[in-house]
N, C-alpha and C positions, 0 to 999 in steps of 0.2 A: 497268594504263597509268602510264607513268611522263613526266613532265615536265621538260625540263632546259632551259637559261637559257645564253647566250654574252654575252662580254662586249661585242657590238655590240648586245644587246637585242633577240635574238631569242629567240622560245620554240621547243621542241621536243617534240612528244606523240609518244611510240612506241607505237604499238602492233604488236608482231610485229616484220619487216622492213620495214613501213612507217612513214612518220610523217609530221606534221601541221605545218607550220610558220607561225610568225605573227610578229607585233613586240607585244614588251610594254607592259602599262601604264604604264612609264616612259618607253617610247619616242613611245607615241602622247603621252603628257602633255607632252614637251621640243618635239614638233612641232607641237603645235596641229592646229587640224582641217584633215584629211588631206581634199584635194580631187581626187587623180588618183592611180591605182596601176596602175604598169605592169608584169603580170604575165610571167613565163617561159613560154617555148613548152612544151608535155605534150611529152614525149619526149625533152628537151633533157637531156644528162648535164654535171652540175656537179660540181667539186671543192669541196673542205670550206673553206669561209672567199672562196669564190670569191662575187662579186656577180653576183645573181642575178634581183631586182626593184627596182623604183625605186616611193619612197614618195614625194609630193609634198605639203606642206599650205602653208596660204597663209604661211607661214613660211619653207618651207624644202624640198630635197629632200634625200632620205635614199637611200643603196642598202639593200637588205637582202640580207644574208650566207647562204650553207648553213650550216645549223651541221652538217654532216656530209656526205659526198659522195654524191652520187645521183642519179638518175634523175626528174626530176616527171612525176609519173602523172594530176596533177589540178589544175586551178587553179578559185580561187573565183570565178566569173563573178561571183554577185550582189557583189563587192566590183570591179567593174569598173564594173555597173551604181550601185552605191551604197557610194563611198567612206569614207562616214563610218561603217560598221560599223567600219574599223580603229580608231575613237575609241571609240564605244558598245559596241562588245563584243569588244574586241581576243585577247579567250582563248574566244570560242566562235565565234560569226557573221562575225567578221572575221578569218580566218582566211586564209591567202596561196595554199598553193600545199601541197598531197601528196607525198610523194616514196618511193623505194623506195631504202633504203638501201646503198649497195654496200659499206658497210664497217663497219658497228655498234662496232665496239671506237673510233671515235673519237667516241663518246659518253661515253667514259671522262675526257675533256678537260674537257667541260662542265659548269655548277654546278647544282646543286638547288636547290630554290627557297630555302633559309634561307642558302645562299651568296651565291646571286644578289640576295634582299635586301638583305644585308650592304653586297656592292658597287655597288650602284646609288643607296645610300643616302649615299656619298663622293662627290662632284663630281670 
């Protein structure tokens, strides 16, 4: 299982031709306490870097972008009921949605964990 990261602070965990997407620890730290999450509709088809969800915190609202193009095949209903999961477990139970990737080669443009850690350390 491979995890990649975007410059917009999303993570994508790849499992075959499907992937799980969420926001990074850095993103949830910057946002503060998450109070609402607007998830995409299952069946929606989105292009890479297209805004697909919104996360709202006590400080701000931010778009969540598609790391790679694909179709949303599942959303995290638990996150709707308890948006704080995006803070307490952003890389686990706080995932946002799962997709069927339309072009896995787009993963090549994303960062690995080491590159993302370096990237996110610089404001």
